[in-house]
VOTI-856460 format. One line per 10 residues: their letters; for each residue x, y, z of C-alpha. Coordinates in nm, 3 decimals, decimal comma. Each point is the difference from the previous one (the first is absolute). Layout:
# VOTI-856460
A> X Y Z; ...
//
This chain:
# VOTI-856460
MKLFQMKSKP> 11,265 19,293 9,453; 0,235 -0,071 -0,290; 0,124 -0,323 -0,159; 0,355 -0,069 -0,116; 0,186 -0,288 -0,158; 0,356 -0,058 0,116; 0,283 -0,221 -0,110; 0,174 -0,224 0,252; 0,360 0,045 -0,111; 0,131 0,316 0,172
HGKERLEEFL> 0,369 0,071 -0,063; 0,015 -0,300 -0,236; -0,080 -0,274 0,254; -0,325 -0,201 0,002; -0,172 0,048 0,337; -0,358 -0,118 -0,053; 0,021 -0,281 0,255; 0,152 0,238 0,255; -0,264 0,266 -0,070; -0,280 -0,251 0,062
EKGYVAIGWP> 0,158 -0,164 0,302; 0,113 0,317 0,179; -0,290 0,225 -0,105; 0,164 0,287 -0,184; 0,090 0,138 -0,344; 0,307 0,198 -0,101; 0,161 0,182 -0,289; 0,371 0,030 -0,076; 0,200 0,319 -0,044; 0,223 -0,015 0,308
GIGDLSGVSK> 0,232 0,291 0,068; -0,255 0,281 -0,028; -0,084 0,003 0,371; -0,324 0,024 0,194; -0,275 0,127 -0,230; -0,257 0,086 0,266; -0,150 0,338 -0,089; 0,234 0,045 -0,299; -0,147 0,189 -0,297; 0,003 -0,130 -0,356
QELKERLEKK> 0,258 0,267 -0,093; 0,231 -0,112 0,282; -0,046 -0,365 -0,107; 0,101 0,100 -0,353; 0,315 0,171 0,124; 0,097 -0,298 0,216; -0,050 -0,249 -0,286; 0,202 0,219 -0,239; 0,283 0,036 0,250; 0,020 -0,364 0,114
YGYQGQQLGT> -0,080 -0,185 -0,324; 0,076 0,255 -0,273; -0,342 -0,052 -0,160; -0,105 0,240 -0,273; -0,287 0,048 -0,243; -0,256 -0,276 -0,040; 0,185 -0,234 0,238; -0,010 0,266 0,272; -0,371 0,060 -0,064; -0,082 -0,371 0,020
YLGAVNAFVN> 0,192 -0,067 0,321; -0,111 0,326 0,163; -0,360 -0,099 -0,074; 0,049 -0,340 0,166; 0,169 0,131 0,315; -0,244 0,289 0,034; -0,298 -0,236 -0,043; 0,125 -0,228 0,279; 0,094 0,280 0,239; -0,249 0,281 -0,068
TMDKNDLVLI> -0,292 -0,123 -0,215; -0,066 -0,325 0,184; -0,172 0,056 0,336; -0,066 -0,211 0,304; -0,298 -0,235 -0,066; 0,048 0,004 -0,377; 0,000 -0,335 -0,180; 0,291 -0,178 -0,163; 0,001 -0,296 -0,239; 0,305 -0,210 -0,081
SDGEYAHLGI> -0,006 -0,239 -0,293; 0,112 -0,360 0,062; -0,043 -0,218 -0,308; -0,371 -0,066 -0,046; -0,077 0,157 0,339; 0,011 0,347 0,155; 0,052 0,082 0,368; -0,214 0,282 0,140; 0,090 0,203 0,306; -0,071 0,321 0,192
VGSYEYEKDY> 0,306 0,219 0,046; 0,120 0,194 0,301; 0,200 0,322 0,015; 0,338 0,054 -0,166; 0,291 -0,110 0,220; 0,373 0,050 -0,045; 0,209 -0,295 0,117; 0,354 0,138 0,036; 0,158 -0,345 0,051; -0,107 -0,098 -0,354
DNDEYGICHQ> 0,126 0,320 -0,165; 0,292 -0,162 -0,180; 0,078 -0,190 -0,320; -0,011 -0,338 0,176; -0,369 0,030 0,096; -0,126 0,310 -0,180; -0,348 -0,013 0,154; 0,001 0,293 0,239; -0,322 0,154 -0,140; -0,280 -0,218 0,140
REVKWTATIN> -0,369 -0,017 0,086; -0,162 -0,253 0,229; -0,271 -0,209 -0,172; -0,292 -0,199 0,136; -0,049 -0,266 -0,267; -0,369 -0,082 -0,037; -0,027 -0,235 -0,299; 0,169 -0,199 -0,271; -0,219 0,023 -0,309; 0,000 -0,198 -0,321
KDELPENVTE> 0,051 0,260 -0,276; -0,287 -0,160 -0,196; -0,235 0,138 0,270; 0,117 0,359 -0,049; -0,154 0,254 -0,239; 0,196 0,078 -0,318; 0,094 0,350 0,123; 0,174 -0,158 0,303; 0,184 -0,267 -0,200; 0,111 0,282 -0,231
LLRNRGTITQ> 0,141 0,182 0,305; 0,188 -0,315 0,104; 0,157 -0,030 -0,345; 0,160 0,345 0,037; 0,378 -0,035 0,004; 0,066 0,295 0,231; 0,129 -0,042 0,356; -0,322 0,150 0,135; -0,305 0,115 -0,193; -0,321 0,164 0,119
FKHPVESAGL> -0,334 -0,136 -0,123; -0,143 0,267 -0,232; -0,367 -0,094 0,047; -0,224 0,051 0,307; 0,112 -0,258 0,258; -0,361 -0,126 0,031; 0,021 -0,129 -0,361; 0,276 -0,240 0,107; -0,256 -0,213 0,189; 0,239 -0,076 0,285
DRYLTSKETL> -0,229 0,076 0,296; -0,086 -0,366 0,055; 0,370 -0,080 0,047; 0,064 0,266 0,263; -0,160 -0,168 0,299; 0,234 -0,256 0,144; -0,077 -0,303 0,214; 0,137 0,183 0,305; -0,291 0,247 -0,007; -0,247 -0,271 0,106
SVETLEKALS> -0,047 -0,078 0,368; 0,111 -0,340 0,125; -0,360 -0,076 0,098; -0,128 0,074 -0,352; 0,273 -0,212 -0,157; -0,079 -0,289 0,234; -0,371 0,017 -0,090; 0,074 0,006 -0,371; 0,247 -0,287 0,022; -0,250 -0,201 0,204
IVEKELNSKD> -0,258 0,036 -0,277; 0,253 -0,097 -0,266; 0,103 -0,303 0,208; -0,364 -0,116 0,022; -0,036 0,043 -0,375; 0,313 -0,212 -0,057; -0,186 -0,289 0,166; -0,318 0,046 -0,205; -0,139 -0,295 -0,195; -0,050 0,234 -0,298
LDRRFNAAVE> 0,312 -0,008 -0,222; -0,055 0,357 -0,129; -0,023 0,138 0,352; 0,321 -0,183 0,103; 0,177 0,129 -0,311; -0,111 0,362 0,059; 0,109 -0,021 0,363; 0,342 -0,130 -0,103; 0,037 0,282 -0,254; -0,085 0,261 0,264
LLRFVK> 0,241 -0,153 0,248; 0,282 0,000 -0,254; -0,078 0,360 -0,096; 0,019 0,101 0,367; 0,341 -0,160 0,063; 0,153 0,131 -0,327
//
């Protein structure tokens, strides 16, 4: 499993809200076709031909497109910065959306995402906040993914059975009616954390 940070402005248009609402991420670079199974060399040739990139610019953009299409795998993790927060998700396979392969939309290179958490950046280790500060379109985390400490954010509420949730909420509800102020407060905190 690998971890990446991504920006939310493919082809120059901010799409964070759409990414979160519709459960996907995308990069720009329309006009280079379906990249399924395309080698890094072929990507380079397509970027040179379509955009006229050369030198360092070509290397930078080739690295970004190749990372999204070939380095990132299904079930890898993606983080998107959002002010003082970061959104964490698990990505699906690369998909080419032909209808968006134009200058109007420019988001034909996509991956489905199951968003699992919105995390206050203050809760993240320094090596992860450093990753989020990277200005590149997409950047791979250079440390072992375990050092990111994101495991606790990967289980979503949907993984619990309805019966288990009902039991837990029943206990919290009883605690909300406790005569002990601390117990009521702790129950309220847990309830608010659950619905976040």
